N, C-alpha and C positions, 0 to 999 in steps of 0.2 A: 572115353569121350574124346581125348586128344586124337586118337587114331581115326575116329569117325569124322572129326573135323578135318583131318588131313585128307580123308577120302573126298570130302566135299571140295576142298581146294584143288585136289588132283583132277576132279571132274571139270571144274571151271577152267583150269589151265589146259586141259585136253580139248576144250571146246565142245564138250558133249552136252552143254546145257543151252537152251534157247528160251527166251521169254515167250509167253503164250497169250492167247486171246479167244478161247471157245470152250464148250462143254457138251453136256447132255448125257450125264452118267447117272445111273441108279444102282443101288445095291441089288445084286442078283445072286441066285444060288447056282452053283455049277451044274450045267447040264451034262451029265455023264463025264465029268472031269474035263470038259472041253472049254471051261471058263474058269477064271480065278474065282474062288469062293470069297466074295466080298461080304464081310459081316459088319455088324454095328459095334460101336465102342462097348456097349453093354454086353453083347455076346462075347467079344474079345476078353473082357474082364472075367466073365464066367469061365471061359475055356482056359484062361491063363492060370486059374486056380488048380485045374486038373493037369494041364500039360503046358508048362512055360515054353514060349517060343518068342522069336523076334517078331516085330510088328512092322508092316509096311503100310503107311497111310498115304493114299493118293488124294491130295488136296486140290480141288478143282473149283471152277465156277461154270455157270450155264453159258456164259458168253465166250469161253476160252477155246480158241481154235486148236492150239497145241495140246490141250487136254484131250480133245477128240482124236488127234493124231496118235497120242500116247496110247489111248484105248485101242485104236484100230491097228496100229503097227506093233506095239510092244506088248501090251497086256493081252493081246489075242494070240500071241506066239505060243505054240504048243509046249516048248521047253520052259518058257517063262511061267506058263500056267502050271505045269507039273511041279516045278521047283518051288514056286510060291505056295502052292497048296500043300506041299510036303513040309516045308521048313518055316513058314511064316503064317501069321494071322494078317490078313489083308483087309483094310478098311478104306472105303471110299467116303470122302468127307467134303461136302459142298460148303466151302468156306463162307458163302454168303447166306447160308440158311438163317431164317428169321426166328425159328423156334429155338427154345433152350434145350440143351442136352446135358445129361449127367455123365460125368467121367471122373474117376479118381476121387470119389466122395465129394465132388463139388458140382454145382450147376453152372453151366456156361451159356450165356445169352449173347444176343446180337449187340455189337458195338458200332453205333452209327458213325463215329469218327473214323473207323477203319473200314466201314461197309462190310464187316465180316463178323463171324462168330468169335467170341473171346477165346475159345480154345484154339481156333486157327491162328489167331494173333499170337497167343502164347507159344504154340508149337513152332511157328515161323519167325519167332523173335521180332514180330512187328514188320518184317520184310515181306510185304504182301505181293507176291508174283505167282502166276499160275501157268502151268501146273507146278506144284512143289511136292516132292515125295519126302515124307518124314520117316526115317528109320529109327526104330527104338529097340533096345535090347530087351531081354526077357523081363517080365514084370513092369514093362513100360518105362524102363530106365534110359537115361541119356538120349533124349530126342535130338536127332540131327537132321536138319532140313537140307534137301538137295533140290535147288530150284531148276526149273526148265525141263525140256523134253529129254528123255533118256532113250537112246536107241538100243536095240536088242543086244549087240555085242557089249555095250557098256553096262547094261543092267545085269548081264550074265556075270561080269566081273564083280560087281557090287554084291549081288545076291550070294554068290559063292564065297567071297571074301568074308562076309559076315555069317552066312549060313553054316560054313564049315569051321567057324571060330578061328580062322587064320589071323584075324585082327588081334588076337591075344598074343601072338608071337612075332608077327611081321608087320612092318609099316606098310600102308597101302602103296606108297611110291615104289617100294621094293617088290611088292607083290605084283603090281601093275607092269613092271619091267619084264617080268617073266611069264605073265599070264597070257595065254593064247585063247581067244574066244572060239568056241565051237558052234555056238548058236548063230545061225546066219539070218539076215533079214529075209523076209518072204516078200517077194515082189508081186504086186497085183498084176493079173493078166491084162493085156491091152484090150480095149473095147473092140468088138468085131469090125467096126469101120475105121479104126485108128490106123494110121500109116506111119 
């Protein structure tokens, strides 16, 4: 838990997080592995019983602009998709959903004072900013929020640090000093009339 919190601090210090203001995400099934396989909390709990994995929760809202950028630039990157689908259970979670959900043997409903679902409030420690990624160890242990937009090179470091269990032997600060990202941002082509 301490190392994961250090991971969060390192991200903030590196300037890789930005607050957000947009959304429009829905759970999808991967089309021929060209998308992250976003599953529900219920499905993740079922799969965890058969094959424990780390969990990546993308907490978003409908109005969050940076949430859309995260989807478009980071979660659509082929290497991110491949790694996430191999090593993690990925969950998209609309923090402002009004209906109740069941998770961890408890029912989580909407909390008007936070304008968010109680599970989102719990996972984010009441610090409601979007997007926020929540990383959990196997069997949903040690939820650690990472607020803001995460670019492809930064998410590569996080995914591999946790996915390869490097966190068990190395502090994130030490890992980050020697880690060289290999996943590059994919730039969108210019429009035909752009100069």
